[in-house]
NULO-761591 format. One record per residue (C-alpha): residue in three letters; x, y, z. Coordinates in steps of 0.5 Angstrom, whole numbers, plus 500, padded with zeros to 3 digits. Layout:
// NULO-761591
ALAXYZ...
//
This chain:
// NULO-761591
MET500500500ARG506505502ARG509503495GLY503505491ARG503512495MET510513493LEU509511486ALA503516485PRO506522485LEU512520480PHE506517475ALA503524476LEU509528474ALA511523468LEU504524465SER504532466GLY511532463SER508527457LEU503532456PHE507538456ALA512535451GLN506534446ARG504541446VAL505544439PRO508551440GLU504557437PRO506560431THR510567431PRO506572428THR510576422PRO511583425ALA508589421PRO513593418ARG515599422ARG513606420CYS513609426CYS515617427ALA517618420PRO516625418GLN510626413VAL509631407LEU503635407ASP499639402ALA497646403THR491644406GLY494639411LYS492633407VAL498628408LEU501626402GLY505620405ASP511619409VAL518621408VAL523615406ARG529619405TYR532626402ASP534625395ASP541626395ARG543625388PHE544632386PRO547636392SER545642388LEU538640389PRO538639397ASN530639398TYR527634394VAL525628398TRP522621396VAL515620399ARG511613400TYR505614397GLY499609399LEU495606393LYS488604394GLY488596396GLY494597400ASP500597396ALA505603395VAL509607391VAL515612392LEU514619389ASN519624388VAL517631391THR519638392ALA515644395GLU512646388ALA512639384ILE511632384THR517630379PRO517625374TRP524623377ILE526620370ASN528624364LEU523625359GLY523625352GLY528621347SER522616347ALA523615355VAL515614356VAL512611349PHE504609347THR502605342SER496610341ASN497617337ASP495621343CYS498618349SER492614351GLY492607354ASN498604357ALA505607357PHE511603356VAL517606361ALA523605357ALA527609362LEU526606368GLY533603369SER533602377PRO526601380THR524603387LEU524597392THR516597392LYS511592390ARG509596384TYR513601380SER511608378VAL512614374VAL509621374LEU508625368PRO507632368GLN502636364GLY502643361GLY507649363ALA514646362SER517653363PRO519657367GLY520651371PRO516645374TRP511649378ALA508651372ALA505644371THR498644371ASN497636372ALA501630375TRP499624372LEU501618376TYR502611372VAL503605376THR505598374ASP502591376PRO504588383PHE511585382PRO512587374PRO517583370ARG522587366VAL519586358SER522587352ALA518592347GLY520587341ALA517589335THR511593338VAL510600334PHE509606338HIS505612335SER507617341GLN511619347TRP511624353ASP516629352PHE520634356THR515639354ASN510636359ALA506634353CYS504628348VAL508628342PRO506624336TYR511620332PRO511621324ALA508615320PRO509609321GLY511610328LEU517608332THR520601333PHE526600338ALA532598334GLY534592338ALA532590345GLN529595349TRP527593356GLY522597360PHE515596364TRP508597362MET504602367HIS497604367LYS494611369VAL491612376GLU490619377ASP492626377LEU495628383TYR495635383ALA487634382LYS488631389TYR493635393LYS494642393ARG501645392PRO506647396PHE508641399TRP511642406ILE514638412PRO511640419
//
């Protein structure tokens, strides 16, 4: 009888240890991206354009350009290049940098000049319209074009393009029969999303 009483606690400990060993650990949740405390760019009415990713230090002569994270409908985001008075294309326009198969720059754009895409799920370019002179602040529209998620870089191949978005901030048609790139020209297809100047009022500022 005494021996049975001594074995009972040992059996209980063994049983609890077995149950503990069989317990499946809960999966560790993936942490959400940390975006705490980044300065924000606002428009003239106080509406938030987006968080500052970093200052654009490519050109020391232009110290007040910033890269801004701009949220899209659906949860994705792109990166915009912003100054106090303009949202810039951040690529050089003209020279067949952004071309269209239509003769009036309608439809999707083939962006051939995007040599180094941003570290985002979608890539983008902004095409300013109107008023290239005397400066970027004279543009009346800022058309945002965006790729699909995780876009592949593709070759234009034998595609015939009939217009381009020029450095004059306007659509310029090609003479007939249009433009076909000589050799392999790689780039990204993008679709028009919105006019950023219709949504946000300049100047932009950081509180």
